[in-house]
N, C-alpha and C positions, 0 to 999 in steps of 0.2 A: 737695204737692210740684206746681212748674209745672216746664218742660220747657227747657233754655237752647240755647241754638245759638249761638255764635263765628263771626264775620266777619271780616273785614280786615287779617288777618296778611302777611306774607310779606318777602319781601330789601329794604333800603334799603341808604342809604351811611349813616355815621356824618354825625352834624348832617340827617339831612332828618326826616320828617316820616308818620307811618301814624294813621291814625281805625280804632279796634277797634271792632266792635257785639257788643249781646250782646241778640239778641233774643227773648222770654218767650212762652211757651204752654200751655195746659190753664188752670189755676186761677190765672189770674191777675184775678179779680176779688178776693183777698186783697192787701190790704197787703204789699209786698214791701222790706226794707231788702237791697240788692245790694253786689257789692264786686268787685274782680279783683284776682287771684291771678296771681303767674308761675311758674314751675318752671324752672330752669335746669339743663343734663346733670350729673348726678350732686350735684345740691345740692338741698335739702328745697323746698316749695312756700311762696311768701314774697307776705305780705298785700304789695298796690300802692296800692290807692283804694278808698274805701268811701263810699257815698252812702246818705242815709235816706230814706224811702218817698217822701217828697214832694221830696228834693231837694234840702232849704232846711239839709240837715248835712253834709259832705263833711270826709273824710280821707287823709293819705297818707301812705307810707312814707317816708322823709327823701330816699335815694339820688334821689325822681320829684319832689321840690316844685320849684315852678318851672317844671317842661319838663314832666308828665302835668298833663289836666285832665279830673274824672271828669263825667260829665250824663247825666241820664236824662228821656225822653219818655213819660209815662205813658199820654199817647193812644196812644203807638205802642207802647205794651207792651216799650219798647225802652232799654239802658241804652248809654253810649260812653267812651269815652277815646280822648284826642284825645294823642298824644303827640309831643310835642318837642322839637329840638334830642337826635334819639336816639344813642347810644352803645353800642361793644360790649357792655359787660356788661346793657345790657338785652333781649339777646337770649337767649328764655327760650318757653317756652309757655305761652299767657298764657290764663288760666280765669273764667269768669263766676260769681258763683255770689249765691244768693237765700235767704231766708229770711222766711217768716210772719211781722210783728209785729202788731200792735195798736196802734193810736195813740200811735206813738211818734215820736219824732222821733231814735232811737239811729243810731250810727253802729257796724257791728262791723269787726273787724280781724284775730280768731281766724277761724280754718279749721274749726278744730270748733263754732263757732257758726253755719255753714250747713250745711242738708240739702238743697241742688239744687246741681246743678252743671252745668257745659254741658262738652264732648268738647277743648275747646280749640283754641287756631288758635296756630301758627308764629309769629315774631316775628324775624329774624335782622338781626342791624345787621352789615356787613360795613367794615371800618375802612380 
């Protein structure tokens, strides 16, 4: 497994932008498929965006398509989530997740597919 630490959350007005980062440490010599999930108060954790280990394939949940962009820099062992045109419904704790994988360009979108999780970073969007 790998250790994950999110950063970049905060309070922003509707229409604003934030960039989340997820730094990986530990067994970073493996290839990892990674993703962002979020959990709003009183709701289940939901998939937001995912990226393959090379960064060549991505997937997005419908509510964030066209507004969020996932990317990664494997040289820095860091994944990013650029969030633009934020709306109050984006308010949640955002978690990054990772899973080691062997030479596949797959993107996972279900939380049970991942075995490493960060502690989460709060994103609050005011109206």
